[in-house]
KOLKOL-556670 format. One record per residue (C-alpha): residue in three letters; x, y, z; residue number from 1. Coordinates in Angstrom, 2 decimals, decimal comma, always signed. Each point is the difference from the previous one (the first is absolute). Layout:
NODE  residu       xx       yy       zz  num
NODE     ALA        X        Y        Z  NUM
...
//
This chain:
NODE  residu       xx       yy       zz  num
NODE     MET   +15,78   -10,26   -13,56    1
NODE     GLU    +0,68    +3,70    -0,45    2
NODE     PRO    +3,39    +1,25    +1,33    3
NODE     ASP    -1,60    +2,54    +2,36    4
NODE     ARG    -2,17    -2,72    +1,54    5
NODE     LEU    +2,98    -2,32    +0,42    6
NODE     ARG    +1,96    +2,81    +1,66    7
NODE     GLN    -2,87    +0,63    +2,45    8
NODE     LEU    -0,13    -3,67    +0,94    9
NODE     ALA    +3,77    -0,14    +0,48   10
NODE     GLN    -0,07    +3,08    +2,21   11
NODE     ALA    -2,84    -1,52    +2,06   12
NODE     LEU    +2,09    -3,14    +0,44   13
NODE     LEU    +3,07    +1,94    +1,09   14
NODE     SER    -2,00    +2,10    +2,46   15
NODE     GLY    -1,64    -3,06    +1,54   16
NODE     GLU    -3,51    +0,86    -1,19   17
NODE     ARG    -0,07    -3,22    -2,08   18
NODE     THR    +1,35    -3,42    +0,87   19
NODE     ILE    +2,11    -1,97    -2,47   20
NODE     ASP    -2,96    -2,33    -0,65   21
NODE     GLU    -2,30    +2,96    -0,71   22
NODE     PHE    +2,62    +1,54    -2,28   23
NODE     MET    +0,44    -3,23    -1,96   24
NODE     ARG    -3,74    -0,55    -0,31   25
NODE     GLN    -0,63    +3,51    -1,28   26
NODE     VAL    +2,91    -0,05    -2,43   27
NODE     SER    -0,94    -3,40    -1,41   28
NODE     SER    -3,66    +0,95    -0,41   29
NODE     SER    +0,81    +2,44    -2,82   30
NODE     GLY    -2,66    +2,28    +1,41   31
NODE     ILE    -2,82    -2,55    -0,33   32
NODE     ALA    -1,68    -2,04    +2,73   33
NODE     ASP    -1,32    -3,13    -1,72   34
NODE     LEU    -3,09    -1,07    +1,93   35
NODE     GLY    -1,33    -2,32    -2,69   36
NODE     GLU    -3,32    +1,74    -0,53   37
NODE     ALA    +1,68    +3,42    +0,11   38
NODE     GLN    +3,31    +1,51    -1,05   39
NODE     VAL    +0,51    +2,87    +2,45   40
NODE     ASP    +2,02    +2,87    -1,46   41
NODE     LEU    +2,32    +0,90    +2,87   42
NODE     ASP    +2,16    +2,31    -2,11   43
NODE     ARG    -2,84    +2,31    -1,01   44
NODE     ARG    +0,68    +2,50    +2,76   45
NODE     HIS    +3,56    +0,39    -1,27   46
NODE     ARG    -1,06    +0,39    -3,64   47
NODE     CYS    -3,15    +2,04    +0,50   48
NODE     GLY    +0,35    +1,59    +3,43   49
NODE     PHE    -2,77    -1,97    +1,76   50
NODE     PRO    -0,70    -3,71    +0,59   51
NODE     GLU    -2,52    -2,21    -1,73   52
NODE     VAL    -3,61    +0,52    +1,12   53
NODE     LEU    -2,44    -2,89    +0,40   54
NODE     TYR    -3,39    +0,06    -1,75   55
NODE     GLY    -2,41    -1,91    +2,21   56
NODE     PRO    -2,84    -1,25    -2,25   57
NODE     GLY    +0,39    -3,57    -1,24   58
NODE     LYS    +2,69    -0,92    +2,53   59
NODE     THR    -0,51    -2,44    +2,86   60
NODE     VAL    +0,91    +1,02    +3,52   61
NODE     ALA    +2,82    -2,54    -0,09   62
NODE     ALA    +1,41    +1,57    -3,17   63
NODE     LEU    -0,21    +3,50    +1,47   64
NODE     GLU    +1,74    -1,19    +3,17   65
NODE     LYS    +2,89    -1,51    -1,98   66
NODE     ILE    +0,47    +2,97    -2,32   67
NODE     ALA    -0,27    +2,58    +2,78   68
NODE     GLY    +2,31    -2,10    +2,15   69
NODE     ALA    +2,64    -0,01    -2,74   70
NODE     LEU    -0,13    +3,79    -0,22   71
NODE     VAL    +0,21    +0,46    +3,77   72
NODE     ALA    +2,90    -2,47    +0,19   73
NODE     ASP    +1,78    +2,11    -2,62   74
NODE     GLY    -0,25    +3,03    +2,27   75
NODE     VAL    -2,88    +2,00    -1,48   76
NODE     ASP    -3,47    +1,03    +1,10   77
NODE     ALA    -2,65    -1,98    -1,88   78
NODE     LEU    -3,16    +1,53    -1,46   79
NODE     VAL    -3,07    -1,93    -1,20   80
NODE     THR    -2,76    +1,79    -1,94   81
NODE     ARG    -3,65    -0,92    -0,65   82
NODE     ILE    +0,02    -2,47    +2,84   83
NODE     SER    -3,20    -1,63    +1,28   84
NODE     PRO    -0,97    -0,19    +3,69   85
NODE     GLU    +0,56    -3,76    -0,07   86
NODE     GLN    +3,49    +0,42    -1,46   87
NODE     ALA    +0,81    +2,70    +2,54   88
NODE     THR    -1,09    -2,22    +2,89   89
NODE     GLY    +2,30    -2,75    -1,26   90
NODE     LEU    +2,94    +2,36    -0,39   91
NODE     LEU    -0,50    +1,50    +3,46   92
NODE     SER    +0,39    -3,46    +1,54   93
NODE     LYS    +3,35    -0,33    -1,78   94
NODE     PHE    +1,12    +3,63    +0,33   95
NODE     PRO    -1,60    +1,38    +3,20   96
NODE     THR    +1,76    +3,35    -0,41   97
NODE     GLY    -1,65    +0,49    -3,40   98
NODE     ARG    -2,28    +2,96    -0,62   99
NODE     TYR    -3,33    -0,69    -1,73  100
NODE     ASN    -1,97    +2,89    -1,47  101
NODE     PRO    -3,48    -1,40    -0,80  102
NODE     LEU    -1,13    +3,16    -1,77  103
NODE     GLY    +3,06    +0,21    -2,24  104
NODE     ARG    +0,20    -3,81    -0,25  105
NODE     THR    +3,73    +0,01    +0,72  106
NODE     PHE    +2,26    -1,97    +2,33  107
NODE     ARG    +3,46    +1,22    +0,99  108
NODE     ILE    +2,68    -1,97    +1,82  109
NODE     PRO    +2,59    +2,38    +1,47  110
NODE     LEU    +3,43    -1,22    +0,98  111
NODE     PRO    +0,50    -0,40    +3,78  112
NODE     GLY    +1,11    +3,30    +1,48  113
NODE     ALA    -0,16    +1,75    -3,36  114
NODE     VAL    -0,17    +3,79    +0,11  115
NODE     ILE    -1,55    +1,39    -3,16  116
NODE     GLU    +1,42    +3,32    -1,17  117
NODE     ARG    -2,62    +2,72    +0,01  118
NODE     ASP    +1,93    +3,28    -0,32  119
NODE     PRO    -1,58    +1,63    -3,09  120
NODE     GLU    +3,27    +1,71    -0,89  121
NODE     THR    +1,89    -3,27    -0,23  122
NODE     SER    -2,70    -2,56    -0,81  123
NODE     GLY    -2,21    +2,02    -2,35  124
NODE     ARG    -3,49    +1,32    +0,56  125
NODE     ILE    -3,23    -0,90    -1,77  126
NODE     VAL    -3,60    +1,01    +0,57  127
NODE     ILE    -2,96    -2,27    -0,76  128
NODE     VAL    -3,26    +1,80    -0,76  129
NODE     THR    -3,44    -1,58    -0,35  130
NODE     ALA    -3,05    +1,47    -1,69  131
NODE     GLY    -2,46    -1,79    +2,28  132
NODE     THR    -0,15    -2,26    +3,02  133
NODE     SER    -0,98    -2,89    -2,29  134
NODE     ASP    +3,48    +0,22    -1,53  135
NODE     GLN    +1,63    -0,75    +3,35  136
NODE     PRO    +0,73    -3,73    -0,58  137
NODE     VAL    +2,15    +0,83    -3,03  138
NODE     ALA    +1,64    +2,86    +1,89  139
NODE     GLU    +0,80    -2,30    +2,92  140
NODE     GLU    +1,74    -2,42    -2,35  141
NODE     ALA    +2,01    +2,95    -1,28  142
NODE     ARG    +0,83    +1,22    +3,51  143
NODE     GLU    +1,17    -3,41    +1,18  144
NODE     THR    +2,17    -0,32    -3,11  145
NODE     ALA    +1,62    +3,40    +0,56  146
NODE     GLU    +0,69    -0,79    +3,66  147
NODE     TRP    +1,50    -3,36    -0,99  148
NODE     MET    +2,32    +1,91    -2,35  149
NODE     GLY    +1,13    +2,18    +2,91  150
NODE     VAL    -1,43    +3,19    -1,50  151
NODE     SER    -1,61    +2,73    +2,09  152
NODE     VAL    -3,69    -0,01    -0,93  153
NODE     ARG    -3,00    +2,18    +0,81  154
NODE     LEU    -3,60    -1,01    -0,75  155
NODE     ILE    -2,60    +2,66    -0,84  156
NODE     GLN    -3,52    -1,35    -0,43  157
NODE     ASP    -3,33    +1,07    -1,50  158
NODE     VAL    +0,98    +3,17    -1,89  159
NODE     GLY    -1,76    -0,69    -3,31  160
NODE     VAL    -0,99    +2,62    -2,55  161
NODE     ALA    -3,61    +0,20    +1,20  162
NODE     GLY    +1,31    +2,06    +2,92  163
NODE     PRO    +2,92    +2,04    -1,35  164
NODE     ASN    +0,41    +1,84    +3,30  165
NODE     ARG    +1,15    -3,26    +1,58  166
NODE     LEU    +2,95    -0,34    -2,35  167
NODE     ARG    +0,81    +3,69    +0,27  168
NODE     ALA    +0,39    -0,37    +3,76  169
NODE     GLN    +2,51    -2,82    -0,52  170
NODE     LEU    +2,25    +1,73    -2,55  171
NODE     PRO    +2,63    +0,92    +2,63  172
NODE     ASN    +0,31    -3,70    +0,82  173
NODE     LEU    +0,67    -0,82    -3,67  174
NODE     ALA    +2,82    +2,50    -0,28  175
NODE     GLY    +3,44    -1,53    +0,24  176
NODE     ALA    -1,06    -3,53    -0,94  177
NODE     ASP    +2,42    -1,89    -2,24  178
NODE     ALA    -2,93    -1,83    -1,61  179
NODE     ILE    -3,76    -0,15    +0,54  180
NODE     VAL    -2,31    -2,98    -0,44  181
NODE     VAL    -3,60    +0,97    -0,76  182
NODE     VAL    -2,63    -2,72    +0,41  183
NODE     ALA    -3,40    +0,68    -1,56  184
NODE     GLY    -2,98    -1,74    -1,54  185
NODE     MET    -3,16    +1,38    -1,65  186
NODE     GLU    +1,14    +2,30    -2,85  187
NODE     GLY    +3,61    +0,11    +1,24  188
NODE     ALA    +0,38    +3,79    -0,04  189
NODE     LEU    +2,01    +0,52    +3,18  190
NODE     PRO    +3,53    -0,80    -1,33  191
NODE     SER    -0,27    +2,77    -2,61  192
NODE     VAL    -1,05    +2,51    +2,64  193
NODE     VAL    +2,83    -1,04    +2,33  194
NODE     GLY    +2,45    +0,05    -2,90  195
NODE     GLY    -0,85    +3,61    -0,69  196
NODE     HIS    +1,05    +1,01    +3,52  197
NODE     VAL    +3,34    -1,79    +0,52  198
NODE     ASP    +3,51    -0,17    -1,49  199
NODE     CYS    +0,61    -3,74    +0,38  200
NODE     PRO    -1,11    -3,20    -1,78  201
NODE     VAL    -3,59    -1,06    +0,64  202
NODE     ILE    -0,74    -3,72    -0,29  203
NODE     ALA    -3,71    -0,48    -0,63  204
NODE     VAL    -1,66    -3,21    +1,21  205
NODE     PRO    -3,50    -0,52    -1,42  206
NODE     THR    -2,31    -2,06    +2,18  207
NODE     SER    -3,01    -2,15    -0,79  208
NODE     VAL    -2,17    +2,23    +2,22  209
NODE     GLY    -3,02    +1,38    -1,86  210
NODE     TYR    -3,38    -0,69    -1,54  211
NODE     GLY    -0,87    -1,93    -3,17  212
NODE     ALA    +1,61    +2,19    -2,65  213
NODE     SER    +3,26    +0,05    +1,92  214
NODE     PHE    +0,49    -3,51    -1,41  215
NODE     GLY    +1,98    -1,23    +2,99  216
NODE     GLY    +2,55    +2,80    -0,15  217
NODE     ILE    +0,44    +0,25    -3,77  218
NODE     ALA    -1,63    +3,45    -0,08  219
NODE     ALA    +2,44    +1,27    +2,65  220
NODE     LEU    +2,92    -1,66    -1,79  221
NODE     LEU    -0,84    +1,65    -3,33  222
NODE     GLY    -0,54    +3,37    +1,66  223
NODE     MET    +3,39    -0,18    +1,69  224
NODE     LEU    +1,75    -1,15    -3,17  225
NODE     ASN    -1,40    +3,07    -1,73  226
NODE     SER    +1,04    +2,41    +2,76  227
NODE     CYS    +1,11    +3,41    -1,24  228
NODE     ALA    +2,31    +0,34    +3,04  229
NODE     SER    +3,47    -0,78    -1,34  230
NODE     ASN    +1,33    -1,47    +3,25  231
NODE     VAL    -2,67    -2,72    +0,27  232
NODE     THR    +0,71    -3,61    -0,89  233
NODE     VAL    -2,29    -2,98    +0,54  234
NODE     VAL    +0,18    -3,58    +1,27  235
NODE     ASN    -2,54    -2,81    -0,15  236
NODE     ILE    -3,47    -0,05    +1,57  237
NODE     ASP    +0,11    -0,55    +3,79  238
NODE     ALA    +3,82    -0,32    -0,20  239
NODE     GLY    +0,88    +1,67    +3,28  240
NODE     PHE    +3,15    -2,08    +0,26  241
NODE     LYS    +1,28    +1,05    -3,42  242
NODE     GLY    -0,79    +3,67    +0,55  243
NODE     ALA    +1,83    +0,10    +3,33  244
NODE     TYR    +2,92    -2,06    -1,30  245
NODE     VAL    +0,64    +2,42    -2,86  246
NODE     ALA    -0,44    +3,01    +2,31  247
NODE     GLY    +2,32    -1,58    +2,56  248
NODE     MET    +2,74    -0,55    -2,57  249
NODE     ILE    -0,29    +3,61    -1,14  250
NODE     ALA    +0,11    +1,26    +3,59  251
NODE     ARG    +3,02    -2,10    +0,96  252
NODE     ASN    +1,94    +1,21    -3,05  253
NODE     VAL    -0,88    +3,63    +0,74  254
NODE     ALA    +1,08    -0,48    +3,63  255
NODE     ARG    +3,26    -1,55    -1,18  256
NODE     GLY    +0,65    +3,18    -1,97  257
NODE     ARG    -0,63    +2,12    +3,10  258
NODE     ARG    +2,62    -1,95    +1,94  259
NODE     LYS    +2,75    +0,72    -2,53  260
//
């Protein structure tokens, strides 16, 4: 166990936030909760800044309950991505305070009484932009991820390049963002246009939205990879979680610099 993590646990014990049994269990676990079918990485938030995230497909409801329960017991909010309605129904019976987003296919389990920091100056600020309404499911996954990270997030929808006046009207809302996530399908042109108007990193998320020659998002992916805007980088097709996670890390680090 890393020294900083051990110090935090010891301080929690001394302050009464942890019992002796909880302290011993967490110290002896070496940062791993062995559930048999899963090895839950409890130390990830201390190494990487944020806890492990659950990927829903292929997991039974019972497995999701056990893994999410281990995270909650360790004192963190749990996030499940790409969850099905059946899985969400099962989790809600176990975690009635959970938040299911059917459009974004996410499930979040907040800690009881948790207050999530939302001050953009101290938590970081990101903006999520979609080219079309059909991109909203991917954008919702991104928004839920950013909120789970405690980052201030704004969602701007349906400002694709076919109507440039729509994006122009939103430029004031892009100013001051620490990072911007742009979600687009079809030919994937929007990230380059946004990148040419802002002074922060732009994380492009290609979506599988489009007709035959879009090849399930490959056309958008290739267009974004070949962007001439120097501040544009790209994640995988339909990867709203990954786009928001990277943007959230950037925003939190920028906000940390503002606090110094």
